[in-house]
MILOMI-271056 format. One line per 8 residues: number of its first residue (from 0); their letters; for each residue x, y, z of N, C-alpha, C. Coordinates in pm, whole numbers, padded with zeros to 5 digits. Example, Ala and Ser with C-alpha at 12.3 -4.5 7.8 and 13.67 -1.06 7.14 Angstrom:
<vodrens>
0> AS> 01319/-00569/00780/01230/-00450/00780/01320/-00330/00780 | 01285/-00225/00708/01367/-00106/00714/01290/00003/00787
</vodrens>
This chain:
<vodrens>
0> MNTLTRSS> 00087/-00119/00002/-00003/-00001/00005/00086/00123/-00009 | 00189/00121/00083/00277/00235/00083/00352/00260/-00057 | 00382/00149/-00113/00465/00160/-00240/00371/00202/-00340 | 00243/00167/-00346/00159/00218/-00452/00130/00370/-00428 | 00124/00404/-00284/00102/00541/-00261/00227/00638/-00309 | 00349/00588/-00282/00470/00663/-00326/00479/00671/-00476 | 00451/00567/-00541/00460/00560/-00684/00347/00669/-00748 | 00237/00647/-00689/00117/00737/-00735/00162/00883/-00723
8> SATSRMAI> 00209/00919/-00591/00248/01052/-00579/00357/01090/-00657 | 00452/01012/-00680/00571/01049/-00771/00519/01068/-00916 | 00411/00992/-00961/00369/00997/-01092/00296/01125/-01106 | 00209/01153/-01004/00141/01287/-01009/00232/01406/-01011 | 00336/01382/-00935/00435/01501/-00921/00495/01533/-01051 | 00540/01417/-01124/00601/01435/-01249/00509/01483/-01350 | 00382/01434/-01333/00282/01496/-01425/00266/01643/-01414 | 00262/01687/-01299/00245/01840/-01268/00364/01910/-01318
16> QSRNGALR> 00489/01854/-01296/00605/01923/-01348/00607/01920/-01502 | 00565/01826/-01562/00554/01818/-01701/00465/01909/-01752 | 00341/01928/-01682/00240/02022/-01732/00288/02162/-01721 | 00376/02188/-01610/00435/02320/-01595/00546/02348/-01685 | 00612/02244/-01747/00713/02270/-01835/00848/02249/-01779 | 00852/02217/-01640/00982/02207/-01568/01050/02077/-01618 | 00980/01978/-01641/01036/01845/-01672/00964/01774/-01790 | 01019/01728/-01884/00963/01676/-02005/01049/01541/-02038
24> PPSATGTI> 01009/01430/-01961/01079/01323/-01974/01072/01254/-02120 | 01179/01216/-02187/01160/01155/-02321/01099/01025/-02315 | 01067/00975/-02431/01010/00851/-02443/01107/00744/-02427 | 01073/00642/-02373/01165/00535/-02334/01216/00470/-02477 | 01138/00458/-02567/01166/00396/-02696/01279/00480/-02762 | 01259/00617/-02766/01350/00711/-02825/01481/00707/-02766 | 01478/00701/-02617/01607/00703/-02543/01694/00572/-02573 | 01621/00466/-02585/01697/00333/-02606/01750/00330/-02747
32> TAAVARRG> 01677/00378/-02836/01718/00375/-02992/01837/00464/-03007 | 01838/00585/-02937/01950/00682/-02945/02078/00615/-02884 | 02055/00567/-02770/02170/00494/-02702/02233/00387/-02782 | 02151/00298/-02842/02195/00191/-02918/02278/00240/-03041 | 02222/00354/-03106/02272/00406/-03222/02409/00467/-03188 | 02431/00539/-03082/02555/00594/-03038/02659/00478/-03024 | 02609/00367/-02941/02711/00276/-02916/02749/00200/-03038 | 02664/00183/-03126/02703/00107/-03244/02803/00196/-03331
40> YAHRKSKS> 02778/00329/-03346/02867/00415/-03424/02996/00418/-03350 | 02998/00422/-03220/03144/00427/-03155/03224/00298/-03183 | 03137/00174/-03173/03197/00053/-03197/03259/00043/-03348 | 03173/00083/-03438/03232/00086/-03576/03354/00171/-03594 | 03350/00288/-03535/03455/00390/-03534/03573/00326/-03477 | 03582/00270/-03360/03692/00212/-03304/03757/00095/-03383 | 03659/00013/-03450/03708/-00095/-03543/03787/-00033/-03648 | 03738/00069/-03713/03790/00127/-03825/03935/00176/-03789
48> IQKRHPKQ> 03943/00255/-03673/04063/00302/-03615/04167/00189/-03600 | 04125/00076/-03543/04221/-00025/-03508/04262/-00096/-03636 | 04188/-00103/-03727/04221/-00149/-03861/04354/-00073/-03920 | 04327/00055/-03916/04422/00147/-03992/04542/00171/-03902 | 04525/00179/-03768/04630/00202/-03674/04614/00105/-03562 | 04681/-00023/-03585/04660/-00120/-03481/04733/-00087/-03354 | 04857/-00014/-03369/04941/00003/-03247/04914/00149/-03190 | 04861/00236/-03267/04823/00366/-03214/04668/00408/-03238
56> QWKRPGPR> 04587/00339/-03148/04444/00364/-03162/04396/00508/-03132 | 04489/00572/-03065/04435/00704/-03028/04440/00805/-03134 | 04510/00774/-03245/04530/00863/-03360/04402/00863/-03451 | 04371/00979/-03492/04258/00982/-03595/04315/00937/-03726 | 04235/00884/-03807/04278/00845/-03950/04309/00964/-04027 | 04418/00971/-04104/04450/01078/-04189/04524/01035/-04308 | 04574/01130/-04388/04649/01084/-04507/04780/01023/-04477 | 04834/00929/-04551/04955/00868/-04528/05068/00944/-04573
64> RTVLPAAQ> 05178/00940/-04501/05294/01031/-04527/05410/00935/-04570 | 05471/00980/-04678/05589/00887/-04733/05706/00940/-04684 | 05779/00848/-04617/05903/00897/-04547/06018/00862/-04650 | 06090/00961/-04686/06205/00948/-04780/06336/00904/-04703 | 06432/00843/-04777/06570/00826/-04709/06630/00947/-04673 | 06737/00937/-04608/06820/01070/-04556/06879/01128/-04673 | 06923/01057/-04778/06984/01122/-04877/06890/01189/-04976 | 06759/01150/-04982/06662/01212/-05076/06577/01319/-04999
72> APRTTYTA> 06592/01313/-04862/06502/01393/-04785/06544/01554/-04814 | 06443/01636/-04817/06483/01790/-04833/06553/01838/-04724 | 06652/01918/-04738/06720/01973/-04631/06691/02129/-04606 | 06666/02161/-04495/06637/02299/-04444/06745/02391/-04441 | 06750/02498/-04522/06856/02587/-04540/06819/02713/-04482 | 06911/02778/-04408/06886/02901/-04323/06970/03012/-04399 | 06904/03111/-04466/06970/03224/-04525/06970/03350/-04435 | 07075/03420/-04454/07081/03539/-04372/06987/03640/-04411
80> DKSFSWVD> 06939/03723/-04311/06835/03824/-04339/06897/03925/-04413 | 06843/03947/-04544/06887/04067/-04638/06859/04191/-04580 | 06761/04203/-04490/06727/04345/-04450/06812/04388/-04318 | 06931/04349/-04312/07016/04380/-04203/07041/04532/-04202 | 07034/04597/-04098/07055/04742/-04093/07140/04770/-03977 | 07252/04850/-04000/07359/04884/-03906/07286/04978/-03795 | 07179/05055/-03845/07121/05146/-03745/07043/05063/-03650 | 06958/04957/-03693/06896/04867/-03603/07002/04794/-03503
88> WYARQLEE> 07100/04746/-03570/07205/04676/-03493/07270/04779/-03366 | 07292/04902/-03406/07346/04997/-03316/07235/05028/-03209 | 07116/05038/-03246/06999/05065/-03149/06991/04941/-03055 | 07011/04820/-03112/06990/04707/-03018/07111/04714/-02919 | 07223/04748/-02969/07341/04753/-02865/07317/04858/-02768 | 07263/04970/-02808/07237/05084/-02706/07127/05031/-02592 | 07034/04942/-02644/06945/04902/-02548/07008/04792/-02456 | 07098/04708/-02511/07151/04612/-02418/07268/04654/-02324
96> SPLFTKCL> 07354/04741/-02384/07466/04798/-02299/07492/04940/-02345 | 07414/05034/-02296/07430/05166/-02341/07561/05241/-02299 | 07611/05215/-02186/07738/05286/-02143/07854/05227/-02232 | 07859/05099/-02241/07973/05038/-02315/07966/05084/-02456 | 07858/05088/-02527/07846/05122/-02660/07884/05271/-02675 | 07838/05357/-02595/07872/05496/-02602/08016/05539/-02585 | 08073/05447/-02492/08222/05481/-02460/08306/05432/-02581 | 08267/05309/-02622/08350/05251/-02740/08332/05331/-02858
104> TSGIISGA> 08210/05382/-02889/08181/05476/-03013/08262/05608/-02983 | 08253/05655/-02869/08343/05788/-02855/08477/05771/-02870 | 08545/05658/-02821/08678/05648/-02841/08711/05616/-02986 | 08639/05545/-03055/08678/05536/-03213/08660/05658/-03275 | 08554/05731/-03252/08542/05865/-03335/08651/05964/-03294 | 08692/05964/-03164/08793/06056/-03118/08923/06021/-03185 | 08955/05893/-03188/09077/05844/-03264/09075/05880/-03418 | 08963/05866/-03488/08943/05883/-03623/08956/06039/-03653
112> GDFTCQAI> 08906/06114/-03550/08913/06263/-03576/09042/06315/-03552 | 09137/06256/-03472/09264/06310/-03454/09357/06263/-03567 | 09325/06142/-03625/09403/06102/-03742/09364/06181/-03867 | 09241/06215/-03873/09195/06322/-03982/09267/06454/-03966 | 09266/06498/-03844/09335/06625/-03822/09494/06631/-03858 | 09548/06517/-03812/09697/06515/-03840/09723/06498/-04002 | 09623/06431/-04070/09646/06417/-04213/09626/06553/-04276 | 09534/06628/-04243/09513/06760/-04302/09624/06865/-04269
120> MHWRSNPQ> 09668/06863/-04134/09779/06950/-04111/09901/06916/-04188 | 09929/06774/-04201/10043/06742/-04282/10038/06775/-04424 | 09920/06754/-04499/09902/06788/-04629/09906/06932/-04663 | 09848/07006/-04565/09855/07159/-04597/10009/07205/-04569 | 10066/07162/-04473/10205/07212/-04442/10308/07161/-04534 | 10283/07044/-04599/10384/06982/-04707/10306/06955/-04824 | 10266/07054/-04907/10206/07040/-05035/10292/06983/-05143 | 10435/07002/-05135/10529/06974/-05238/10537/06827/-05242
128> ETSDNPND> 10491/06739/-05137/10504/06603/-05134/10417/06530/-05228 | 10307/06602/-05276/10217/06536/-05366/10278/06557/-05517 | 10315/06459/-05577/10378/06465/-05709/10264/06479/-05814 | 10299/06564/-05932/10208/06578/-06034/10222/06467/-06122 | 10317/06378/-06132/10340/06264/-06210/10258/06146/-06154 | 10170/06087/-06217/10099/05982/-06164/10171/05862/-06149 | 10293/05834/-06229/10374/05715/-06225/10448/05724/-06093 | 10494/05854/-06058/10555/05863/-05933/10469/05820/-05808
136> NKNDTQND> 10349/05857/-05812/10259/05831/-05730/10225/05684/-05711 | 10226/05624/-05819/10198/05471/-05830/10315/05398/-05777 | 10446/05441/-05796/10551/05372/-05753/10568/05397/-05600 | 10526/05519/-05548/10527/05543/-05412/10426/05448/-05337 | 10309/05441/-05405/10196/05336/-05346/10253/05196/-05337 | 10323/05150/-05452/10374/05012/-05449/10478/04999/-05339 | 10576/05106/-05316/10665/05093/-05211/10608/05085/-05072 | 10497/05170/-05051/10426/05167/-04932/10359/05024/-04901
144> NKDDTTWF> 10307/04971/-05001/10251/04821/-04985/10361/04730/-04952 | 10471/04745/-04990/10578/04652/-04968/10641/04661/-04832 | 10644/04777/-04771/10703/04801/-04638/10608/04876/-04560 | 10565/04807/-04453/10461/04869/-04369/10503/04990/-04290 | 10632/05000/-04261/10682/05090/-04176/10680/05236/-04249 | 10669/05245/-04380/10657/05367/-04441/10513/05426/-04452 | 10413/05349/-04412/10276/05392/-04413/10262/05518/-04320 | 10210/05632/-04372/10176/05740/-04285/10294/05779/-04197
152> PWWDRMRT> 10404/05801/-04252/10514/05848/-04170/10497/05976/-04084 | 10401/06054/-04118/10358/06180/-04044/10273/06157/-03931 | 10218/06034/-03921/10108/06008/-03824/10178/05981/-03680 | 10128/06060/-03584/10167/06044/-03429/10069/05952/-03383 | 10110/05812/-03381/10019/05720/-03326/09994/05734/-03176 | 10094/05772/-03109/10069/05795/-02967/09968/05898/-02930 | 09978/05999/-03007/09872/06110/-02989/09733/06068/-03014 | 09716/05985/-03130/09596/05912/-03143/09534/05825/-03046
160> THFMILGT> 09651/05749/-02986/09601/05667/-02873/09553/05747/-02759 | 09613/05865/-02733/09580/05951/-02617/09426/05997/-02639 | 09408/06040/-02762/09267/06061/-02801/09172/05956/-02774 | 09202/05845/-02819/09104/05730/-02799/09098/05687/-02654 | 09192/05704/-02583/09194/05682/-02431/09094/05783/-02365 | 09114/05918/-02396/09019/06020/-02347/08864/05986/-02376 | 08849/05964/-02525/08728/05946/-02564/08653/05827/-02501 | 08729/05707/-02475/08662/05606/-02413/08647/05604/-02258
168> NLVGPVIH> 08738/05678/-02192/08736/05677/-02053/08688/05801/-01994 | 08694/05911/-02066/08647/06046/-02016/08509/06097/-02087 | 08522/06107/-02222/08422/06182/-02288/08302/06097/-02298 | 08306/05958/-02332/08195/05870/-02329/08125/05867/-02205 | 08162/05824/-02087/08097/05818/-01982/08048/05944/-01915 | 08128/06050/-01927/08090/06184/-01869/07971/06238/-01937 | 07980/06225/-02069/07860/06285/-02149/07741/06205/-02130 | 07762/06066/-02115/07648/05974/-02104/07566/06007/-01966
176> VWYGQLAR> 07643/06026/-01863/07588/06074/-01732/07537/06212/-01735 | 07591/06317/-01799/07552/06442/-01798/07428/06459/-01879 | 07408/06408/-01989/07294/06416/-02065/07165/06350/-02001 | 07201/06244/-01928/07093/06183/-01862/07040/06263/-01752 | 07119/06314/-01674/07086/06411/-01553/07023/06539/-01611 | 07071/06592/-01721/07029/06711/-01776/06873/06697/-01831 | 06854/06574/-01891/06714/06541/-01927/06628/06517/-01813 | 06669/06470/-01694/06584/06449/-01598/06554/06580/-01521
184> ALPGTQAW> 06664/06664/-01514/06637/06798/-01443/06556/06894/-01530 | 06576/06894/-01651/06497/06997/-01750/06434/06895/-01864 | 06323/06831/-01835/06278/06743/-01932/06197/06832/-02036 | 06154/06756/-02146/06074/06816/-02249/06154/06861/-02366 | 06092/06863/-02479/06150/06920/-02611/06087/07042/-02653 | 06015/07121/-02564/05973/07249/-02614/06100/07343/-02636 | 06063/07456/-02694/06179/07561/-02716/06231/07614/-02592 | 06147/07646/-02468/06197/07702/-02377/06287/07585/-02289
192> AVAQRVLV> 06238/07465/-02294/06316/07360/-02223/06447/07334/-02287 | 06438/07326/-02424/06569/07315/-02501/06665/07432/-02480 | 06609/07543/-02468/06691/07664/-02444/06759/07663/-02316 | 06693/07622/-02221/06744/07601/-02078/06854/07496/-02076 | 06835/07403/-02133/06934/07281/-02137/07061/07334/-02201 | 07045/07396/-02327/07165/07450/-02391/07235/07548/-02314 | 07166/07638/-02245/07243/07740/-02165/07322/07676/-02049 | 07253/07577/-01979/07321/07516/-01872/07445/07433/-01930
200> DQLLFSPL> 07424/07362/-02033/07528/07282/-02095/07652/07371/-02147 | 07625/07473/-02203/07736/07563/-02255/07784/07661/-02156 | 07713/07711/-02061/07777/07802/-01975/07832/07738/-01850 | 07776/07632/-01806/07825/07560/-01688/07918/07443/-01720 | 07877/07353/-01800/07937/07225/-01827/08054/07241/-01922 | 08027/07301/-02029/08127/07308/-02132/08267/07365/-02090 | 08270/07494/-02030/08403/07539/-01980/08470/07447/-01889 | 08391/07394/-01793/08462/07297/-01697/08519/07181/-01756
208> FLNVWLTS> 08435/07132/-01848/08475/07000/-01913/08598/07026/-02013 | 08606/07145/-02083/08714/07188/-02157/08835/07183/-02074 | 08842/07238/-01957/08958/07247/-01875/09002/07114/-01832 | 08908/07015/-01793/08942/06883/-01752/08997/06801/-01871 | 08930/06820/-01987/08987/06744/-02093/09132/06785/-02149 | 09148/06921/-02151/09288/06967/-02190/09396/06916/-02078 | 09365/06931/-01950/09444/06894/-01845/09482/06745/-01865 | 09390/06659/-01888/09401/06525/-01897/09486/06490/-02017
216> LWTLEDWH> 09466/06564/-02133/09544/06536/-02243/09684/06578/-02235 | 09716/06685/-02161/09859/06722/-02134/09918/06626/-02042 | 09839/06567/-01939/09885/06471/-01844/09936/06336/-01917 | 09852/06298/-02024/09888/06174/-02094/10007/06211/-02179 | 10022/06337/-02246/10138/06361/-02315/10275/06353/-02228 | 10260/06400/-02110/10375/06395/-02015/10401/06270/-01945 | 10317/06170/-01974/10335/06039/-01896/10465/05992/-01939 | 10521/05983/-02074/10638/05920/-02117/10758/06020/-02129
224> KDATEKRS> 10753/06129/-02063/10857/06223/-02073/10940/06224/-01936 | 11042/06279/-01950/11138/06282/-01827/11066/06396/-01731 | 11117/06389/-01606/11071/06479/-01506/11105/06620/-01535 | 11214/06636/-01602/11261/06784/-01652/11172/06834/-01765 | 11113/06749/-01833/11031/06788/-01951/10885/06803/-01924 | 10833/06751/-01821/10693/06765/-01781/10666/06903/-01745 | 10547/06935/-01788/10498/07069/-01758/10455/07097/-01620 | 10458/07198/-01555/10425/07228/-01426/10284/07280/-01413
232> WTTTLQDL> 10228/07293/-01303/10080/07353/-01296/10078/07489/-01337 | 10188/07549/-01312/10188/07696/-01349/10187/07712/-01507 | 10249/07624/-01569/10249/07622/-01715/10109/07584/-01772 | 10065/07479/-01706/09925/07427/-01734/09816/07545/-01731 | 09820/07611/-01605/09722/07725/-01594/09746/07839/-01702 | 09872/07854/-01731/09898/07964/-01835/09857/07928/-01974 | 09879/07795/-02004/09824/07743/-02131/09676/07740/-02139 | 09610/07715/-02039/09467/07718/-02037/09405/07864/-02048
240> KEAWPVLL> 09474/07967/-01988/09445/08108/-02018/09454/08144/-02150 | 09565/08094/-02217/09581/08134/-02368/09495/08057/-02450 | 09441/07949/-02418/09354/07875/-02501/09220/07906/-02498 | 09170/07957/-02377/09021/07999/-02363/08975/08107/-02460 | 09057/08206/-02476/09006/08319/-02564/08983/08257/-02708 | 09061/08168/-02758/09047/08107/-02885/08935/08000/-02889 | 08937/07919/-02795/08848/07790/-02800/08703/07827/-02755 | 08688/07896/-02656/08544/07919/-02608/08458/07992/-02702
248> PANWCLWI> 08494/08106/-02772/08410/08154/-02877/08385/08061/-02992 | 08486/07994/-03035/08460/07899/-03150/08370/07788/-03100 | 08399/07752/-02977/08307/07631/-02926/08168/07675/-02915 | 08126/07788/-02872/08004/07843/-02859/07925/07861/-03001 | 07999/07906/-03093/07959/07926/-03225/07910/07804/-03295 | 07972/07686/-03256/07950/07564/-03321/07844/07485/-03240 | 07881/07485/-03104/07802/07397/-03022/07663/07433/-02978 | 07653/07562/-02965/07525/07615/-02926/07405/07578/-03029
256> PAQMINFR> 07426/07603/-03155/07326/07548/-03258/07308/07398/-03269 | 07436/07338/-03249/07432/07190/-03250/07357/07125/-03135 | 07385/07182/-03022/07307/07131/-02902/07170/07153/-02917 | 07126/07276/-02976/06982/07291/-02995/06917/07184/-03073 | 06979/07152/-03185/06931/07043/-03261/06943/06918/-03191 | 07041/06881/-03110/07068/06769/-03050/06953/06750/-02936 | 06927/06849/-02859/06828/06836/-02747/06690/06842/-02793 | 06660/06894/-02916/06532/06911/-02964/06482/06791/-03045
264> FVPLPYQV> 06565/06739/-03138/06522/06637/-03230/06581/06503/-03211 | 06696/06484/-03148/06768/06359/-03139/06717/06294/-03005 | 06674/06161/-03000/06651/06093/-02881/06748/06089/-02785 | 06733/06065/-02662/06832/06066/-02555/06933/05952/-02580 | 06905/05827/-02616/07014/05734/-02633/07116/05770/-02751 | 07072/05864/-02844/07159/05886/-02953/07226/06019/-02948 | 07209/06083/-02832/07268/06229/-02821/07409/06214/-02810 | 07457/06124/-02741/07613/06119/-02729/07673/06083/-02868
272> LFSNGVAF> 07617/05990/-02950/07659/05959/-03090/07664/06090/-03176 | 07541/06170/-03164/07532/06304/-03231/07659/06395/-03185 | 07676/06401/-03059/07795/06491/-03017/07918/06450/-03056 | 07941/06325/-03067/08064/06269/-03123/08095/06296/-03268 | 07968/06292/-03354/07983/06339/-03484/08018/06472/-03512 | 07954/06558/-03431/07976/06711/-03434/08126/06718/-03391 | 08172/06663/-03291/08314/06678/-03231/08412/06630/-03343 | 08378/06536/-03419/08463/06495/-03537/08471/06616/-03638
280> AWNVFLSY> 08373/06667/-03668/08384/06789/-03758/08445/06905/-03697 | 08413/06928/-03572/08493/07035/-03485/08636/07021/-03488 | 08681/06896/-03457/08821/06859/-03456/08883/06885/-03609 | 08834/06847/-03712/08874/06876/-03834/08881/07024/-03870 | 08783/07095/-03825/08779/07242/-03854/08882/07317/-03775 | 08911/07283/-03659/09027/07342/-03581/09165/07317/-03644 | 09172/07184/-03686/09312/07164/-03747/09333/07241/-03887 | 09219/07271/-03945/09230/07332/-04071/09264/07480/-04040
288> TSTSPSLT> 09197/07534/-03941/09217/07686/-03913/09362/07698/-03841 | 09401/07603/-03772/09527/07615/-03699/09648/07630/-03786 | 09641/07561/-03907/09739/07561/-04006/09726/07637/-04117 | 09630/07748/-04098/09607/07843/-04205/09727/07943/-04228 | 09763/07961/-04359/09873/08055/-04395/09856/08201/-04342 | 09729/08244/-04307/09718/08368/-04267/09760/08395/-04112 | 09790/08291/-04047/09844/08305/-03913/09969/08367/-03916 | 09994/08473/-03846/10108/08550/-03847/10227/08470/-03748
296> TPPPSHEP> 10187/08439/-03638/10264/08382/-03538/10262/08224/-03555 | 10379/08157/-03541/10364/08018/-03542/10315/07974/-03400 | 10244/07871/-03394/10202/07806/-03260/10306/07752/-03191 | 10302/07742/-03056/10394/07668/-02980/10407/07522/-03004 | 10491/07451/-02929/10514/07310/-02966/10382/07227/-02933 | 10313/07269/-02834/10205/07197/-02779/10082/07242/-02834 | 10083/07342/-02927/09960/07421/-02962/09867/07324/-03035 | 09913/07240/-03130/09830/07147/-03209/09744/07072/-03120
304> TVVDAVVA> 09787/07016/-03006/09715/06948/-02907/09595/07035/-02829 | 09629/07164/-02824/09528/07247/-02773/09417/07286/-02865 | 09456/07322/-02986/09356/07358/-03092/09277/07257/-03130 | 09345/07134/-03129/09267/07008/-03190/09181/06947/-03087 | 09146/07027/-02973/09067/06948/-02866/08930/06914/-02914 | 08871/06799/-02888/08746/06765/-02910/08643/06815/-02796 | 08576/06897/-02815/08494/06960/-02707/08362/06916/-02730 | 08308/06829/-02644/08170/06770/-02653/08074/06845/-02556
</vodrens>
């Protein structure tokens, strides 16, 4: 009696839910038919997979692949990227190691600038060494190629080494730190911000750095000299006083517009490179003017190193 009561109540409850739309039980015949159909399809599919792949039943059937011998198999070749750019490579080096890249670049450009200065000074002071006969020049070239010791006899290699040492260990790191601090203290690329940075750079930093650079250069020059030939501090101060009236006005005429372009348009990672490029031209210009025939008084023995200073 209790079983009949529970079954009738359950049947009535299911009927009420079915009438309300909450539960719509499928027909028993349809459920059994669908289950049998699914089971039969899965059985036939597993049999088909087992016939095609007896050891790897988990793989789906697909097109067959022909395995070629090693001698006939195509080889994968890697070709170099034809779109290689030195600008992109240099930018990547600046991102990975900015200080090392700037110091190395500054040293190379300083050495190349000093070599160019010496070449211009030699060729302007000795124009008679250039022969008008092309056969003589050809013979001289052949002789130079035979004997390496005759290459550039006018080249002061020690002086170029001094320039490279200063460019790598003084100009590069100092300019790197100075430009970074200047950009943080006076940010922006507006006209007023750029003018402030140029004024601070040329009125405060440039005269001080010029003194440090010249003193360091003279110290390197006196490194291999005897104690009697080394210059004293009095001589150094006197040379600085003589060099300032010549170097500072020329420095401002070139570097004020150059730094305005540098701080306005050049990104911060490339500002040291731009300064090194301008310093190269500045070095060549000073060597050209220092050997001009219009100069009435000959320069002292150390004057080429003063006038050829690379002011960054």
